[in-house]
N, C-alpha and C positions, 0 to 999 in steps of 0.2 A: 180849274186849269192847272193840273199838276200831273206828276208822273205816277202811274200805278205802282203799288208796292211790288217787291219781288215775289211776294206770296201770290198776288193776283195775276201778274203778267210777267213771268220770268222770261227774260230776253236772252237767249243763248244762240250760238251759231248753229245748233242743230235745228233742222226744219221739222217741227212737230206737227200735230194736227191743227187745222185751222181753228181759230178762236173768234167768237163774236159775242158782243154784249150790247144790250140796248136797255135803257131805263129812262122813264119820263114821269114827272109829277108836277102838280101845281101846289103841293103842300111843302112849305119851307122846312118844317121839322123833318119830314120824310126825306127830303133832298139831302139834308145835312147828316142824317143817320146813315144814308148810303155812302156819302162822301167819307165819313169817319171809318167805315168798314173797308172801303176801297183804298183810300189814300192814308195808309197807316203812318203815323208819325208827323203828319202835317197839321198845321193849326189854321182855323178859320175864324174871322171876326166880322160879323155882319154889320153893315151900316144902314142900308136902305133896300127895301123890297119894292119892286114895281107893283102897281095896282093889279096888272094882269101877269102875275108871276108864272114863269115856266122854267123848269130845269129839265134839260134833255141831254143825255149822253149816249153816244154810240161808239163802238170801237170794233175793229176787225183786223186780223192779221195772222201770221204764223211765223215761228222761228224768230229770226232777228228783226222783223219789221212789223209795226203795228200802226194803223191809221185810226183817227178818231175825229169826232166833232162834238163840241160842247156848246150848248146854249144856256145862258145863265142870266135870268131876269132879276138881278140884284147887284148892289155894290158891296164888295167884300174884300177884306185884306186876307191874303194867304201867305203863310210862312212855309217855305219848302225846305225839307231836309235835303242834303246833298244827293244828287242823282248819280247813278253809275252808268247811265245810258244817255244817248243824245235825244233831245226833244226839240223839234222844229215846230213853229207856229205860223199860221196865216190868219190874220184877224179880218173877219168879214164886217162886223159892226161893233160899236162900242169903243172902249179905250182900255189900254193895258199899260201899267207902269211897272217895270221890273227894277228892283234895287239890289245891287251887288256891292255890299259895303257902302261906300260913298257915291258910287256910280249909279245913275238913274237913266234907264232907257225907256222912252215913251213910244208905244206902238199905236198907230192909227189904222183905220180900215184900209185894207189893201196892202199893208206892209207885212213883212216876214221877219221872223226872229229865230235865233238859235239860243237856247238856254244853256248856260255854262254847266259843265260836268264837275262834280266833286266839290261844289261850293254851296253853302246855304243861301237861298234867295228869298226875297219878299216881293209879292205882287199885289198891286192894287187893281182889282178887276171891276170895271164899270159897265154893267149891263151889256155883256158881250156875247158874240157868236163867233167861234173860231174853229179852224181845222188844225189838227195836230198830226205829227208823224214822229214815232219813236224808232230809233235805230240802235242796234247793238254797237257799242263803241269798238269792241274788238274786231267786229266784222268790217267796220269802216276803216279801221287802222290797217287791216289786211289788204283792203282794196287800194288804199293809198300806197302801201308798200309795193304792191304788184304793179300799179300804174307808174309810179315815179321812182321806186327803188329806195325810198327813205327808210332809215332804220326805224322800226316800229316804236322804240322807246323815245324817239325824238318827235313823234307825230302829235300834233295838237291843233285844235281850232283856236284862232287868235282874236276873233271878234264875234259879236252877236248879230251883226247886220251884214247884208249882202255887199259884194264888192262894188255894185253899181245898180242904177235903177233898172236897166235892162235885165240884169241877172235876178233882180227881185221879181220881175214879171216871169222870167223863165222858171224860177222856183215855185211860184204860184201855180203855173201850168203843170209842173211836174207833180206837185202834191195833189192837184185836182185829178190828174190822171190816175195816180195811185189810189186815191180815195175811191174813185169810181170802180177801179179794178177790184178792190178788196170788199167793197160793199155790194157789188153786183153778184151775178151768178157765181157759184163756187167752182165751176169747172175750170176756168182759166188758171186758178191758183191751187188746184188740188195736187198738182205735181210738185215734188220737192225742188226740181230743177227750175220750175216756173217761179216758185217763191224766191229761190236764190237769185234768179234773174231780176226780179222786182227789187230785191234788196240791193243788188249790185247797181241797178239803175239809180236808185235813190242815193246810194253812197257816192257814185260818180257825179251826180248832179250837185250834191252837197259840197263836194270838193271843189267844183267849179264855181259855186255860188258864194261860199263863205270863206273869208281869209283863213289860211292854215299853213302850217310849216312845210307841208309836202309841196304845194304848188309854188311856194316862195323859194324852194330850194333850187339851186342851179344844178341841172343834170350833168353828170360826168360819166363818161363811158367806163364804168367800173369793171365791166365784163368783157371788154374788147379783146383781151388775150385769152379768154377761156377757150378750151378745146371744144370741138363740136360734140364730143362725147356727152357733155353736160346737157346739150340740146336734145340729143338722142334719148338720154335717160328721162328727160321731161316729157318728150313725145310718147315714149313707151308708157309712162305713168298715166298720161292723159288718155291714151287709147284704151288702157285697161279700166280706167275709172270714169269714163265719159258719162256714164249713166248715174253718177253720184254728184251731189252739190259740192264739188271740190273747190278749193280756193287757190289763189296765186301763191300763197305761202306754202301750202301743202305741195304744190307742184315743184317749187324751188327746193323744198326739203328732200323730195324724192330725187331731184337732180344733184343734191349735195352741194348746193351753192346758195347764195343769198338771193332774195327776189330781185334786187337791183342788178346783181351780176347776171342773172338769168335773162332779164329783160334786155340787157345790152348784148348778150351772146346770141339771143334770137335775132336781134336786129342785124347783127354782123353776119351770121351764118345762113339765115333763111329769109332775111328782110321781112320779118313779121314779129309778132309778140306771142307769149304763151297763151294769153286769153283768146287771141284771134285763132290760134291753132285749136283750142278747145271748142270754140264755136263751130269751126269747120268740121271737127270730128263729130259733133252732135248733129250737124246738118247731114252728114253722111249716114249716120244711124237713122235719122228720120226718113231719108231716102230708102233705106233698106226696109224700114217698116211699111212705107207706102207700097213698095213692090209686092209685099206678101199680104197686105191688108185686103179686106173684103167689104165694100160698102153695103152689100146686102145684109151683112151681119151687124151693121151699125158703125163700122169704122169710119172716122171722119178726118179730114185734113186738120181741123182745129184741135182735135184731141191728140193726134200724133204730134203736132207742133208743140202743144203744151207739155206733152210728155218729155220733150227734149229741150225744154227751157225757153220756148218762144211765148211771149206774153201777147203778141199781136199777130193775128193770122195774116194780115197784109204784109207785115215785115217778113214773115216766114216765106210767103209766096214770092216776094221780090228776091230774097236771097236764093231761094230754090231755083227760080227761073234763071238767075244770073249764073248759077253753077251748072244746071242740067238742061237749060235751053227750052224748058216747057213748064207750064203751071203744075203745081203739085196735084191738083185735081185730075189732070190728065193721067198722071202716073197711077193714082188711086183707081180710077175707072178702068184703066187698062189691065 
């Protein structure tokens, strides 16, 4: 239950090729040999092995997001070197104790945790089965800046546990959905925009679930006096780059303002947000693709939706009907 080394699973903002890994064994020595190769720099100390030992690990993802599941039929102490990315956990069975200096956090089945970034940690893992989610910290920081306007250098997560029991349940559901998405058929996440949409979903859910400096910040209208020209520059950049996995920070840089100021300027001048305009632009492009698509040649609504960053065909159909007054399938067949 540790973070893959940078050598094995480099997590950058660039959306690269999908990655999948699966390994299972009932041999303890073989399990630890694989662990030593994957988790470079981490230390393992075995205490007890179950009579019916099983180690199984699976992971899948692309670019800034990686999901995983680990089943570990033994009791073991693990020392973790400081991580440079975010790791979230949902424990299904067993127990987990995480030690950060003198602080001890105990995780029971059904509970979720965020492991701290940049600090050495020790875990006591007791015959567990858990889901994990790795996110690139820089990507989450960009999402926080785009959503709230916080200065990226001031962004940080402030606790390992969710803000409430209801948000704990929300985070469990979010991770279950993302795990199903990335371990299922590869078509939904073959598009770089779809991968970025999944990462944005995960980042936004994490910001709502775990205490952090962005959501604690009092919003002030820093861009209320910005001229409309900054909004026009942002719109022009979005229209030109809608087919790329662009971020809120990149849009603000193109507008020559801060993310916080651009957020406020959009709300003042067009009663919207930069990311809402980006979603609208991509929906328009999907509509254009549907108009020229040919179902006889194999074109499908789900493939076109995924190409433009929609992870769920039902969500795309709802947005499309709201905009164009008809289901996307009607446009495709016409």
